[in-house]
N, C-alpha and C positions, 0 to 999 in steps of 0.2 A: 504493500500500500504506500510506503514511504517513497519507493522508487517511482511509483505512478504519479504521486503528488509532485515530486521534484521534476518529473518529465513535463507535467502540465505547466509548472512554473517556468521551466526553461523555454518551452514553446511560446508561452505568453510573453516572456521577456523579449524573445526574438521578434515576435510580432510588434511589440511596442517600440522596439528600436527601429524597425522598418517604418512604422507609421510616423514616428518622431522625425525620421529623415525626410519623409514626404512632406510633413507639415512645415519643417524648417525650410525646405526648398520653395514651397508655395509662399511662405512668409517673405523670404528673401526676394523672390520674384516680384511680389506685390509692392514691396518697399521701393524697389528700383523704379517701378513704373508709375508710382503715385506722384501727382504734381505737388509742388511746394505750396504749403498753406501756412497761414499765420499760426504761431504756437499758441496753444490753449492750455492753461493750467489745469492739471488733473490731480485729484487727491492721491496721496501716496498710500499704497496698500499697506496694511498692518504687517509688520514683520512676523515671520513664523519662527518660533524657537526651535532649537535642535531637538528638544524633548518632544515637540509636536509632530516632527517629521516621521513619516512611515518609511522605515529603512527598506531599500531594495535588497533582494538576496545578492550575496556576493557573486559577481558574474562568473568568475573562474569556477566557483563551486557549482553554480547552476549548469554551466556548460559541461562540466565534468559529469554531473548527474545525467544530463541528456545523452552524452556519449556512452555512459555506462548502461543506460536503459536501452539504447539502440543496439549496443553490443550484446546485451542479454537477449533481445528479440532475435537477432541474427543467429546467435549460438543455439537458441532453442528451436528455430524453424529451419535453418539451412540444411541440416541432415535429412529433413523430410522432403526436400525439393530436389528434383532430378532434371537433368538435361536429356533431351530426346533427339536422336538423329534418325532420319527416315530416308529411305531410298524409294524412289518412285520411277515407274517406267515413263519415258517421254513419248508422247504421241506425235510430236513434231519431227521435223528434219526431212532431208531429201530422200525420195524413194528411188532406189537403184534397181537395175535388172537383177533378177534372182535374189532380191533382198528378203524374200519371204523366209529364207532359211537362216537369216542373220538375226541375232538378238537385238531387240530395240534398245536404243541408248537410254541410260538412266540419269535421273536428276536427284540431287540430294537436298534435303531441307533440315531445318532444326527448329526445335521448340522447347517447351518446358513441361513439367508435370509435377505431381506430388504423390507421396505414399498415402494410400487410403487406410490400409490395415496391414496386419502382420501375415496375411495370406498371400501377399505379393501383388495386390491390386494397385495399379497406378492410374490416377485420373489426369486427363489432359483435355485440350480442345479437339473436337472432331476434325476441324480443318487442319490441324497439325499432322494427323495420321491418315487423312483421306487419300485413298488410292495407293497406300504404301505397300511395297513388296517386301520390305525388311525394316524392322524397327529395333533400335538399340537404345537402351536406357543407361545413362551414366549417373552414378550416385555422387554425392558430394566429396567422397574420398577417391574419386576417379575410377573406381571399379565399374565394370559394365556387365550388362545382361541383355540377352536377346528377349524381346517382348512380342507377345501376340495380342491381337485385338479380341476381346471377349464380349464387348458390347459397345454400341455407339448410337447416338441420337443427333442427327444433323440439325433438327429443329431447336435444340437447346445448345448446340455446338459443344457437346460433351462426349467423351469416349473413355472407356476403361480398358487398360492393358493388363496383362498378367505376366509376371516374371518369376523365375525360379531364383531365389536369393536367400542367403542365410538370414534368419530372423533378426539377428543383430543389426543388419543393414536396413531393416524395414521399420522405420520410425514414423508411425502415422501422425498426420497433422491433427490439431485440435480445431474443430469447427465451432465458429461463434454461434451462440443460440439467440442472441439479440440482433435485430436488424441494424444495418449501418446507419450512422447519423452524419448529417452534414457538419463539417468541422472536425470530425473524428480523425485521429492520426491514421495514416494509411501507409504501410510499408510493403513494397513490391519486391519479391525475390524470384529470380528466374535466370534465363539464359539469353539475354539480349545480344544479337549479332554473334551468337555462338560463344559469348563470354560467360561461362557458367558461374554459378554462385555469386551473382551480382545483386546487391541490394540498393534500392532507391527509396527515397522518403518524400512524402507529401501529405495531403489531407483528402478526405472525402469532399469533393466539390459539389456534388449533387446526387440525388437518388431519384428513382422512378423514371429513368430514361428508358427508351426502347431501342433495340438493335435489330435491324432487318437481317434475316439469315436465310430465308428460302421463299419458295412460291408454291402454293397449292391450288391447282385448277385455276390459274390466272390470278389468284389473290396472294399478295405478299404477306408473309408471316414474320412477326418480330418477337424477340425475347423481351418480356416485360421486366420491370423493376431493376433495370441495369444500374450499377454504381458508376458514377463518373469520378475520376480522381486526377489530381495534378502530379501525383508521383510519376516520375518519368518511366514510360513504358515504350519499348521499341520492338521491332521485328525480332522474334526469338523469345520474347516474354510470354507469348501465347501459351496458355495452359499452366502458367505459374500461379503463385499465390499473391493475394493482397491480404495483409493481416493487420489487426488492430494493435493497440499498445500492450495487450496481453499475449500477443503472438498467436491469436486465434484467427483462422481463415474467415474473412468476411466476403471474399469473392475470388473468382478465377479470372486472372487478367486475360483479355480476349482480343481487344481491338483498340485502335487509335484513330483520331481524326487529325490528319496532317497533310500539308501540301508537299512535304519533303520526305515522306516515308520514314520519319523519325519523330521522336517525341517533341511536341510543342505545348505540352501541358494539358492535353485533353485525351485521357485514356478511359477505357471502359472495362468493367469486370462483371461477370455473371454472379449474382448474389448467392450467398451460402444457402439461402432457403431453397432455391431451385436446385442447387448441387445436391443437397441432402435429400431432396425428393426424387431426383432422377437417378443418381448413381446406384443406390441399392437395387433398383429395378433393373438397371443395366447388368449388374453383377448376377442377378438371379435369372433374368430372362433374355438378356442380350439386346433388348430393344425397349423403347418406352412408347406407350400409346397415349397420345395427347387427345383430350376432348375437343370436339369440333362442332361448331354451330353451322358454319357454311355461309358466312356473309363477308362482305368487305364494307368498310365504312370509314368514318372520321369522327372527330370530336365535335360536338355542337358548340359553336362559338356564338357570341352576341350577334354578329352579322348574319350568320346562317339562321339563328333563331328568329331574328326580325324578318328575314326573307320568307320564313315559314309561318308568319303571323303568330309566333310564340313570344312570351316575355323575353326581353333581352337577357335577363339573368338566368334563364333556363339552361341547364346543362344536361349532358347525356351522351350516348353513343348513337350517332346517326347511321342508319342502315342505308348504304348507297346501292348495293347490289346483293341479290340473293342468288346463290349458286343452285342451278337446277338439280333436283334430286337430293339436296342436302337436308339435314334436320330442319333448318330454317324454312326451306321450301315446303316441306311436308307439314310444318306447323302453321304455315300461312303468314309468315313475316313478309312485309312489303318493302321493296327497295324504293329508291328515289324515282320520281316520275317526271321531273322537269329540271331545267338548268337555269341558273341566274348568274349574273356577272357580279363578282365581289372582288374588289381590289384589282380589277383589270383581268381577272381570270374566270373561266367558267366553272361553276360549282354545282354538282347535282344535289337537289333538295327535294323534300316532299315525302321521304321515306319514314318508316317507323323510327322513333327515337327511344332507345332502351334506357330506362332510368333506374332499373333495379334488377338484380340477378338473385333469385331466391331470397328476396327481402333485403339484400345488400345494396345500398345506394350506389349508382353508377353515374359519375360526372364526366367521364371522358372515354374514348375508345380504348386508350391504354389501360384504364381501370377495368374495363370489361375483359380485356385479354388477361390481366393479372388475376382477377377473381376467378375467371373460367379455369385457368391453369391450377390455381391453388386450392380451389374448393369443389372441384367436380372431377368426374372420370367418365370415360365412354360407357354408354348404356344407362347412365343416370338420367332421370327425368327431372327437369328444373322448370321453374316459373320465371318467365321474363315479363317484367312490367314495362309497357311501352306507351308512348304517346302517339296516337294516330289521328290526324286532323284535329289536334288539340285535345282530344279526349283520351283519358287513361284507361288501359285495359290490360288484363293478364293473359299471357299466352303460354300454354304448357308445351314443352319441347323435350324430346329424348335425344341426348347427345350421342354422336357416333365418334369412332376413332378418326382422327384427321388423316386424309390420304397422304401418302408419302410425297415428299418434295420432288 
């Protein structure tokens, strides 16, 4: 507990120093640009005695505590993180006469992963091992083991590998039970650019993002509840861990937004809640069945609500299209019927607006996707509360397994 408090103090001090620098710069700039004015007498502020001052923690001590805390996190988590090297067959290249008897050229890639249990299960991103013909896992002490894929789920971008290794080398991670919070310390450990055992530090920048991963019958699917972080994440970090100040995994580092294919402070991680829901099923069954309604849509904004003669403050998930033969189609959900121009672009409106899922309020399409994945399963019958032509009604619907991407 003392180390955690010192870590919080250290990070607060660093933030205050940074903010103080920004304020000082602004003050100096404004002083240079102000016109000369006649001096006006102002009251002298009362002096503050030394006894009334709140002492700041000793900077050297605080920074030493921060360093100690980060070293402790790294020492505890790094043995659970692995580097992954994959070999994939290349489909490109020049076709030569009689080349059908020649082996296809190979490509190599790298990523990260982490130990799930002492049975040899390793978790990583699906896109790290997609189409791999050979997978080699390297532990933090540089020993290696050949791995096989025992389960994968492209729609959550997760995969489980299996290795044969001594139990002493299999140190499972600890998964966080609480959801990530904005402002929380975020430490990434992985294999960026093939540089194994690399740690970077930042904060949770946002939660509740969505990450597009696939397409089902023309409708794009996104992973909900994604964590955004400014901890530097680079190519090769995929499949690694994002941990909190306790060294518990809060997410699996997965993607970045960057114009230069390297970290610019916007990285994304699959939350621990999804990992803990999907991975045990992949170990047991090899695949994960996602519940499916069979719609595409968007979040109801003030502009769209107004165009549909609804109160501007109304929120929900607007159904834009219903896929033929889907659960939504069988239940009678209605898609959008007309288009309007909003902000210079055409937007489909007029469809059902989903405002609750089995009694759980829905305020956006992302919320619908999140609740659907977390609280339902294929074959389950649920009640959707919708607004149709401004009137509220309940629609019973039996979920199906989502078709493969």
